[in-house]
N, C-alpha and C positions, 0 to 999 in steps of 0.2 A: 504493499500499499503505499503510495506517495506521501511524503511528509505533509504537503499542503492539505491533502484529502484528510488526514488523520487529524491535523490541526483544526480543520473545519468541524469534524465530527466531535472532537473534544469540546470546541466551543459551543456547539449546539447542545451538547449534554450539559455543559455548565450553565447555559442559558435557561435550560429547563429547571435547574435548581433555584433559580432566582424567582423570589415570591414578590418582593417589594423593592422599590427604589425611592429613596427620599432625597429631595434636594433642599438644603437648609441655607436660606440666605438671610443675612442680618440687615441688608439695606435694600430699599426699593430700587435705587439706581443700580446696584450690582445685579439685582434680578433682570431688570430691564436690559442691561447689557448683554447678559448670558442668554436669557430666553424671551425677551420681549417680543421679538418678532418671529419666533419659532413656530407658532401655530401648533404646538404639540396637542395631540387628542389622545384620548384615553376613555376610561370608564369609571364612573363614580363607584367609590368603594362601598358605599352604603346601600345603593340600590341597582348598580350595574348599568345605569342609563349612560349613553354616550355623553362625553364632555370635551370642552376644549379650554386651553389656557386662556385666562383673561389678561391677554398682552396688550401690545401697542398697536393702534390703528395707523400711526404716522402722523396724526394731526395734534398730538400732545406737545406741549412745550412748557419750559420754566422760565422764570424771569428773575434776575438778579442785577441789582444796581441799575436798573433801566435797560439792561440787554435782555434780548429774548433769545432762548436757547432751545431750537426745536429738536425733536427726536427725529433720527434718521438711521438708516441701515449703515453700519460702518462708522458710527460717531465716534469722535475723538475719546480717548480714554482719560484725558485730563482736562479739567476746567480751570479757568483763570483763578478760582478761589475754591478752597476745600471747605465745604460747610462743617461745622462742628458735629461730632459723632456721640457726645456724651447725652445722657437721658435729659439733662436741662435743656439741651440745644434742639429737642424735638417736641416741646411742649406747646409751641405756637400753633 
């Protein structure tokens, strides 16, 4: 058996062992960068209904000091200012 076929079969067997995948994100911006435009679909764990990620449509924007920052595919990874990350910074 060729090694690539064996690797594929092992991968398929391992995939069958996976029951759940969790993605934990601590900031909305990080979630948007990683999954915002992904359109991931799946099934609701409680009732089995089809569901889709509530991601970005492309019309969203943030404002900061008079500037408007629109979402886009391939957005910059760095903003001109880094907002605070502590609990007190997210109370507004």
